[in-house]
N, C-alpha and C positions, 0 to 999 in steps of 0.2 A: 042492531043493536049497536050504534057508536054510542063512546062516553065522551065526556068533555072532561079536560084538565087543563086548567088555568087557559090559554090563549089556544090551543090544539084539541082538536077533535081526532079520535080512534076509532078504527073498526075492527071487528074480531078478528083474528091472524090464525092463533093456532089454539083450540080448543083444548080445556085440561085433561081431558079423558086422551087424547093423542099425546101430552106432554107428560102423563103418569106413565103411557106404555112405554115411550121412549126412556124413561129413567129406568124403570124395571129391565128394559133391555140391557143400559148401560149396568145397571149394578147385577146383572146376571155374568156378563162378560168379564166384571172385575171379580166378581166371585170365583170364577174359573180361573181367571189370570194370575188372582194373588192370593189363591187358596195355600194355606199352612205360613203364611208371611206377617201376619198382625201390623196390617198397613196402618199409618197416621195420615188421615186426611187433612188438608187445609181448606178451609172455605175463605175465598176472599169476599168479605163484605162490602157492600151491605146487598149486592145484586144476586149474590148465589146461595143467601140461606134458604130459600125454598127449595131449591135443587138440593142442596146440602142435604136437608133434612130428609125430605122424600129420597133420596138417595142413600141415606144412613139407614131408614125405616125398610128398605130392600135389600141390604145386604146379608148375609148370613155368616161371614165370615168374621174371626175376631179382628176389631177394629177400634180406632180411636178417632176423636176430631178434635181439631181447635179452630180458630178462627185469625185470621190476618186482614186490616185493613189497608189499602192502598188505593188511589185515586188519579186517574189522568182525565175526569172527564169534567165539564164546566156546561151548564145547561143541555145543549142535546149534540155538542160536539167534542171530539178530545183535543186537549189541550196540548198533546205529544209531551208533557213532560209530568213524571211521576213523583209524586209525594208520598210518602211515608206519612200515616196520619191517623189519628182518631177525630174522625170529624164527619161531614155530611154526604160525599159524594162515593162512586162506586163506581165498577168497570166489568165489563164481561168480556170474555176474549173476541175482542172487536180487531183493534189495530193490532194488537200483541204487544204493544209496547208496556204495559203494565206487567203483563206475563212475563215477558223476558226480562224486565227488573227482578219481579219475583224469584224467578230460577237464579240468576245470576246469586241473589243473596242467599238461597238456599245452599247453591253448590257450595259456598264458602264453609257450611257445615259438614261438607263432605257426607252426605246421606249415601246409602247404599243404592238406591234408583228413585227416580223421580218421573211419575205419570201425570200427565194431566187428563183430566176428563173436563169436560163443558157440556152444558145443556144445549147452546146456541153457538155456532160458527158462521162468521161471516166473510168467506173465501176470499170475496172479493175487495175486503176492506183491508186485508192483513198487510201490514207494513214491513211486520218482520217474520223471519223463517222460526216456526216452531214445529216441536214434534207433538202431535195431537194425539194421544193414545185413544180417546173415548169420547166420542162425539155423537149427542142425542139426535140433534137435529142440524142440517144446514141450510140458511135462510139466507134469502138477499140482504141489500147493504139499506134496510131502510131503519127506521129509528121505532123502536118498541117500548112498549110499557106492559105491566103487569106479571103474577108469578114471580115478585120479589123484584122486578125491575122498575125504575120510576122515570118520570119528567119534574124534575126538581122536587124531589123528594115524596110526589104523591104518585098514585096508583099501583102501588107495590103490592096491595092487598086483592088485586083482581086476580082471579080462578086460571083466566086465559091470557093468553098474551093477545097483545092488541097492537097495530099498526098506525102511524100516522098517517092522516088523509092530507093529501097536500093541498 
């Protein structure tokens, strides 16, 4: 069941059922750890919108959500430069550069606490040190699409996550 997006073919990698199971597990950990705190969740657009929606549906604690738009991606690779924008690119916790920039911006506002939750973590690709509290899945350093993640704007709508075929 491969899919074609522009010039690349992708093969199934993580089925929706597993994604939803891991999102529910992370939500359960957050419900336990943050009980009584009324957290504000910030979702990094565009890539995290499906994760954020499913995470929120699994939370039982009072909480709020807002969205931020940052990007360090162009095509299939990180540019290493973070831009604050309302535009067409997105990021996951990949190299960590975007998340580090976001954390620095948030720290300036003196929050009581910041915790990072991510659907996917590519440990071999991190270029900066991050304290990531909640990780649904650790994956290899492959280019992926689906479940909100795209290739040049396409592929976000797939329920499963696909990995690029070399």
